[in-house]
N, C-alpha and C positions, 0 to 999 in steps of 0.2 A: 743307486739310491743309498742314503745313509742307513745304518743299522741302529745307531745311538745318537741322540741329540741332547745336549745339555741346555736347559733354559735358564738364562742368567737374569731371573726376575722372580716376582712373587705375585700373590693375589690373583685377581680375575684374569689378567692377561696370561699368566703362567698356566692357569687352568684351561683357558681357551686354546693355547698352543698345544697342550697335552691332548686335548680332544682330537685335534687334527692329526697329530703324530700317531695316536692310537688307531685312527681310521686308516692311516697309511701303512700300518704295520711296523712303525719305527718306535724303538724304546725311548722313553722320556726320562731324563735325569733332572732332578730338581735340586736346588740349593735353598738353605733357609737360615734365618737368624735365630737368636735365642728365643725371642718372643713368638716366632713362627713355627716352632717345633711341631705343633699339632695342627698346623694350618691345612686348609683343603688342598692346596697345590702339592703339599708334601704327601698327603694321603693318596692323591690321584696318580702320582708319578710311579714309575717302575722302581726307581731308586732315588734316594734323597740324601743330601750330605750337608753337614753343619758348616756354616761360614764364620760366625762370630757373634758378638753382642748385638743388641737391637739397633743402635744407631747405624744408618746406612753407610756412613763412612767406615765403619768397622765390620761391615758384612757385605751388603749388595753392591757396594762401590769398590770392593777389593778385587780388582781385575786379576791380579796375579794369583790369588787364592782360587778364584773361579777357574782359571785356565789350568792350574795344577790339578784340580779335581777332575776336570774334563780329560786331561791326559792320562791320569792314573786309572780312571774308570773306563777307558776305551771309547769315549765319545769321539765322533769324527767331526762334529759341527756344534756350533753354539748359536742359539737364537736369543737375541737380547730383549725381545718384546718392545716396550716403549718406556721412557723414563730411565732412570739409573744410568747405565752405560750404553744405552742404545745408540746414541749419537756421539760417542767418544771415539775419535779416530785412532787414538793411541791404543785403546783396548782392541779395536778391530785389527790394527797392525800386529799387536802382540799375539792375537789368536792365529793369524797367518804365519807368523814367525815360529809358532809352536807346532806348525804342521797341521793345524785344524782349519776348518772352514767357518767363516763368519757369515751367518745367514742375514745378509743385508748388502748394501752397496760397498764399493771399494773404500778403503780408508781415505784415499785422495778426495773422493766425492763427498764423504762425510765432513772432512776438514773444510772443503771449499764452501759447502752449503751451511756448515755449522757456524762459520764466521759470517755474520750477516752482511758485513761490508764487502767481503770477497764475493758473496752470493750476488750482491747487487751489480758488481762489476761484470760477472759472467752473464747476468740477465741482460745487461746493456749489450754485450757482445752477441747475445742470441736475439736481439731486437725485441725484447720484452719490456713494455713500459714500466718505469720505476718512479717512485715518489721522490720529490725534491728533498734533499737532506745532506748531511755531512758524509764525506767519503773517507774520513779518517776517524779512528776512535777517540773518544774524549775521556781523559783520565783526571783532569783538573776541574772540579766543580766551578771554580771562579771564572773559567774561560767560557762557560756555557752561555752567559748573558749576551755576549757579543754575537756568538754564533746563532743564538735563538732569534735575535733581532733581524739577522740576515735572512733566516728562513721564514720568519713570520709566525704569529700565533693564530690558531692553536697548533701545538706541535706534540709529537709523541717521543718519549724517551724509550729507548730499547737497549737491551743487553746485547753486546756484540757477539757474545759467545753462546747464546742460548735462545730458547723460545718457550712455548707453553705458558705464556703470560707472565713469566718470572722476569723481574727487572723492568717491567713496562709501566709507564705513567703517562697520563694525558695532562698537559699543562696549557691552560687557557690564557694566562697572563704572566708578566714578569715577576709579580709578587710571589707566585707559587713555585717559581722555577728552581731556586736553590735548594729548598727543602725536598722537592721531588727528585732532583738529581742525586742528592745524598742518599735518599731512601732507595732509589733504583740501583745505585751502586752497591749499597749494602746487600740488597736482595740478590743481585747478580753474583756478588762474591760468595754469598752463602749457597746459592743454587749451583753455580758453575765453577767456582774457584777462580773467577775472572771478573774483575770489577769494571772492565771497559764498557762504555756505553756509547751510543750515538744518537743524534737528533734527526727527526724526520717530520715532514709536514703531515699534520693530522687532517684526514678527510672527515668532515662532520656528516652525520647521517649516512654513513657508509655501510655496505654489506660486506660480509666476510665469506668469500666463495673459494672453495678449494677443488682442485682437479686431481683425481686419483690416477696414477699411471702405473704401468708394469713394463719393465724393460729387461731383456736378457743380455747375456754376454756375447751374443752374435750380432748385435746392432739392431735388433728388432724392438720396437716400442709401440705400445698402444695406450689409449686412455680409457678409463672406465666411467666417464662422465663426471659430473660435479656433485658437491655436497654444499648445502646451505648451513653455515655455522655462525650466523650473525647474533643469535641469542646467547650473549655472554654476560658474565658477571665478573668484574675485575679481570677481564681478558681471559677468563676461564670459560670454555664452552659449556653450556647448560643443556641445550636442545639442538640436535642436528637432524637434518633430513636430506633425502635424495629422492627425486631431483629437487633443485631449488625452485620455489614458486616465483622467483623474481627474474630468473634468467630467460632470455629469449633464445630461440634456435640459432639466430645469427650470432649472438653474443657467445653462446656455448661453443660454436665452431671457432670463433676467434680466440677464445680463452684456451681451449684444448689444443689448438695449433701452437699457441705461444708456449704452453706447458711442454709440449713435445719438442719444440725447438730448444728449450732449455735443457731437457733431458739429453739431447744429442750433443749440445755444447759441453755439458759436464761429463759426457761419456758414462752415463749413469746406468746401473743395472739393479734389479730387485724391485720391490714395491716402493713407491714414494708418493709424496703429495706436494703439488705446487700450489701455494696459497696466494690469493689475490684479494685486494681491497677494491670494492666497486662503488663508485659514487652514485648519487641518485639519478644522474643523467646517463648511467650505464657506461661510464668510462672506467676502465680497469687498470690497476697498477700491481706490479709484483710486490709481494709482501715477504715471503720466505719460502724455502723448500724444506720439508721435513723428510729426512732420509731414514725413515723407519715406518713401521706400521702405525696407523693413527688409532686413537681411542674410538673414533666414530666409524671405523671400517665396516662394521656390520650393516650399516645402511646401504653401502655399495654392494655388499655381498647379497643382500636381499633383493635388490632391483636388477642385478646381473646374473645371479645364480652361481657366481664364482666363490671359491674359498681362497682368500688372499694369502693366508698363512701357507697353504699348500703350494700356491704359485711361487711364493718366496723360497720355499724349501727346494722346489724343483729347479728354480733359476740358480740357486746356490750350488746345486748338484750338477751344474753345467748342462742342464737340459734347455733346449730352445723353447720359446713361448709356444704354448699349445693353441693359441688363438691369434687370428688376425683381426684387424679393426672391424672388418665386415661381419665377424662372428659374434661381436658384442651387441646384445640387444637389451634395451632398458624397458622394464615392465613394472607398472604399478608405482606405489609410493611407500617409502620407509621412513620412520621417525625413530630417533633414539633419544632417551633422556638419561642423564647421568644421576645415579642415586648416591647422594653424599651424606656422610655422617656430619651434619651441621645443624645448628639451631637457627632456623630462619628468623625467629622472633627476636633473636639477640644479634642482629646484624650478620647472620650467616656464619657465626663463629664455629670452628670445628667442635665436634662432640666426641667424647671418648667414653668407654665403658664396656660392659658385657652386653652381648646381644641376647637378652633374656627371651626374646621371641624373634624368629626370622622365618617368614612364610612367603615364598614367591607366588606370584599370580598363577592361576591355572593355565596350563599350556596344552590345550587339546589339539593344536595344529601348529604348523610352522609359521603362523601369523604372529605369534608372540614368542620372543626369545629373550632370555635373561643370561647375560654373561656376568657371573659374579665369582668371588673367591672366598666367600664367607659362609658360615653355617650358624645355626642357633647354638649359643654357648660360647662363640668365639669372642675374643677381646679385641676391641678397636683401640689401638694404642696411639700415642701422640707422635710416633716416629715416622709414619709414612703418610702418603696422600690420603685424604678423607673419603675418597670415592670407594663405595662398597661394591658397586657394580653398575651394569648398564641394562636398561629395559628397552627393548627394540620391538617394533611392530611393523607389520606389512599388510597393505590392503591395495585394492585396485586404484584408489584415488586418495587424495590428501584428507578429504572430509571423513571418509570411513577409517582411515588410519588414525586420525585424531580421536575419533570415538572409541576405537579399540584400545588406544593408548590410555585414555581416561579410565576406562573400565579396569585395565590392568593395574594402573596406579592405585585405584580404590582397593584392589585385592592384595596389594603388596604390603604386608603387615610386618613392621619392624618395631620392636620395643627394646628399651635398655639404653639406646642412644637416640638423640634427636636426629631427624632426617629432613630432607627437603621435599618429601613426597607431597605434602599439602600445598607447598608453593608451586610445584610443577603442575598439580591438578588445577589450581586456580589460574595459572598462566594459560593453560589450554582453553579456558573459558573466555579469556579476554578477546575483545574485538581485534586487538592488534595481532594476536596469533591467528585467529580465524581468517583475517584478511591478509595475513603475512605482511602487515604494515609495520615492520620493525627494522632496527639497524643495530650496529654493535654497541651503541650507547643506551639503548632503550631500557634494559634491566637496571643499569646503574642509576638512570634518571628516575625511574618509577619506584625502585625498591632499594634505594641507597642506604636506608636505615633498617632494612630488613622487611620481613613479611610475617603477619600473624593471621591465621584463619579467622574468617568472620562468619556470622550467622547468615544462613541462606535467606534470601528475600522471600522464598516460598517455604512456609513452615509445614506444608503438608507431608513432606518426606519424613522429618523427624517425628512428627505426630503419629504418622502411620506406623513407623517402625517401633516406636515406644509402645504403642497400643498393642500391636501384634505380639511383641515380646512378652508383654504383661499377660496377655490372654493365654499364651502358650505356657508360661511359667505357672499360671494359676489353674491350668487344666480346665479352662472354661470354653464354652462354645459361643457365649455372648456376654457382654458386660457394658456398664456405663463407667467411664473413667474421666478423670481430668488429667491431662498431660501438661505439666509445667515445663516450659522451655525458657531458660534464662529468666526465671521468676515470673513469667507471664503465663496465666492459665488458659487452657484450651479444652472445653468439654468435648467428650468423644463418646459416641455409641458405636460399638464394634461387634460384629458377629462373624461366625464361620459357617459358610455354606459350601459343602463338599470340600474342595481343596482351595477355596478362595476366601480371603478375609475381606470383609466389606466395611468401609467407613464412608458414609455418604456416597459420593460418586467415585471413590477411590477403591480399586480392586487390587489386592495384593496377594501374590503367590510366593511362597518361600518354603524351603525345607529346613529353616533354622531350628536348632535345638539349644536349650540352655547350656551355657558353657562355651559355645562357639564364638570366636572373636570376630568373625565376619558374618554379616547379614546379607546373603545373596538372595535375590528374588526379582520379581517383575512388578512394576507399578503401572497399572493400566496397559500391560503388554510391553512396557519398556524395561529393558534389563538395567539393574542397578545393584551396586555393592556398597555397603557401609562398614566401617571399622568400629568396633565396640570396645570401650574401656570403662571399667567400673571406677568411679570416683566417690568412695563412701556410699551414701544412699543413692547417688546419682548415676545415670548411665550417659556417658559422653559418646556421641556419634560423630564420625568424621567421614566425609565423602566430597568428591569434586572440589576440594579445597575449602569446603565449609566445615563448620563444627557447631554442635548444639549439645548443651547439657540438659538432659531430660530427667523428669521424675514423675512417675505415675502415682497419683494419690486420689483421695476422695475430694469432693467439691469443697467440703468444710476446711480441710487442711490446705487446699490450694488457695483459699481466701486468706488464711493466716500467713502463708509464705510471703505474700506481697508486703506484709508489715515488718518482716524480719530484715534488719540492716545487713547489707552485703559485707562479706568478710574483707578486711583491710590487709594489704600486704605489709609485712614487717621489714621489708628490704629498704635500706636507705641508699639514695644515690650518692651520698657523701663519703662512703667508704668503698673505694675501688678494689675489687678482688680479681685474682687471676681466673679467667673463665675456662682455662685449660692449662695443663702443664706445658711449659715452654721455656724459651730463652729470651731474656730481656735484651733487645738489640738497640733500643734507644729510649731515652727519657726526655720529654719535651718541656717539663716544668720543674721548678724548685720551690722549696718552702718560701712563702711570702708572695708568690706570683698571684696576680688577680686573673681569674679565668672566666670564660663565658661558656654557656651550654653548647655542646657540640665541638668544643676545642679538643684536639688530640692531647692525650696525657702521656701515654707510654705505648711503645710498640713491642709486641711479643711475637716471636717466631715459633710456630707449631704446625705440625703436619705439612711441612714444606711451604707454608704461607706466612707472610708478614701480616699481622693483625694489629691495627691501631685502635686502642681503647680511648673513647671520647668521654668527656664529662657530660652528665645528664642534667647539670644545674650550674648556675652562676656561683661564684664563691672565691675564696682565697685558699691556696694550697697550705694546709697546716703541717703535713708531714709526708715525706717520701721514704718508704721503708725498704726500697730495693736499689740495686746498683746495676749499671750497664754491664752486660756479660754474665749476669747471675741467672741461674736456672731456678724457676719457681714451680710450685705445686698448685694443683687445683684449689681454688678459693683462698689462696695465700693473700694476705693483705699487701696491697701495693702502694696506694696513695690515699691520704685522708684530706677531705675538703672541709674547711670551716663553714 
């Protein structure tokens, strides 16, 4: 077994690998960029070494510098995590040529599966069903029209050299094709240094199902079941679960057998994931193979009891698989949500800033797991992916797992940057999630313009919390209050009897004390947690994807509140500002252009994503203040509309 392993990554995945290395008694070496000098993965590692400036191209993508550090510091192997250089065959080759071990598959397998067109050829050889589409890369946008007509709409544009949602676009008609091709090529070039794309038939209302596999260098291969990854936004997974609530036992057997055939054809070793798209009639097609650890791997670990990072390390150390297929048992249900620094109300745009508060949910058992790489006080920069971490839960069945996940989200308190926590909480409440009646397009169709928390249809929870908090703060055992919620008054009589607060038929128990940002307690015996924010004289409560602005006052003041005019926003939709620091990669308008609301104006690349800013109103472009290729700062003026 190795004595020292260098982790060529950052953030939560670096921290997650370090935990396994520590348990195995292997020393962990970290690398870091200028902005990551004080990062959690640097603090957790046994040793850490500086790479370069913040941009990934000057730090985490500098393969030669990483290998040099590994050699000089006596590391025997390199674990790439995911993202960055994890699926770079040249990097894996260079590691081997330096006399080190790459903890992952062979460079040949990475290259074959990394080129999506080559991967499709191998899938055909392994008798794995594939989607209709082009067999050669497309480099000329003008040639796309004819090819698209042959395939038929709707179709999907994909980057030949990558995955992870980068360079992917759905096109439903010929009018949108050329712009989508150019945009996909730009993002592919930016993400992978390779602008080649290809076209493939798009299956509407499809599910995204992936099979986790493990294979050693002795020809042994097993599967670890499937994961449901259909809840995606812009092709980026949002919620994943294992097992899939959609897959039948027969279909599972067919898909896992197909995945293992591909593994044998590619002569693959290490952990890997074979991804499939499944139509509503349960016909499945090969999508791609990810030759690395997946972000959503904890769900598989929770239902199988295996540590995939440890298995990867043992395979790389030339150990045979410790398990046969008959040894793998699937128990219970696991769900993972990705916690992103993004503003759901502003079209899920990335959010940057200081983590002024960061409190993970209570983890009294192994049923709740948080994989993160940040702490309170850390800076969320525009240079890297906006994912802060992953919240994973496990229960005997899906319904209980969903309930546990909702409670954990309510307790996950992050301030300083916007997050998608309220969006995730609201999503768990929807009938489509409860019934698992979703597909890969569901989130884009329902939340294409973003998500903003709404007032709960049941005001009893915010009324009860506001009244209990007021009673505690005023050191009273009973009182008459009026709770104003979004300017609507609710008279309340509340009293404390032993350890229970009584409001009509509502019985509340809590240990809340003034100053605590979480209100934990039970409402008529049901566990609940709410997040608390002071907004001037108001107390804003957030829970289950809902929000309420409360104010406890006398009945006379409550009557006056209803006559006060609501505050008006001073923001104008006619001045377009940069919502985050980034790079201007395209400008779609020029002065004098007549535009409509919803029309794309400019595309900014930030946090590894391309974000198109749209007009909120009709008008005429008065001025364009920026140029393509220019870097802009937060709130910098971009475009003015007459």
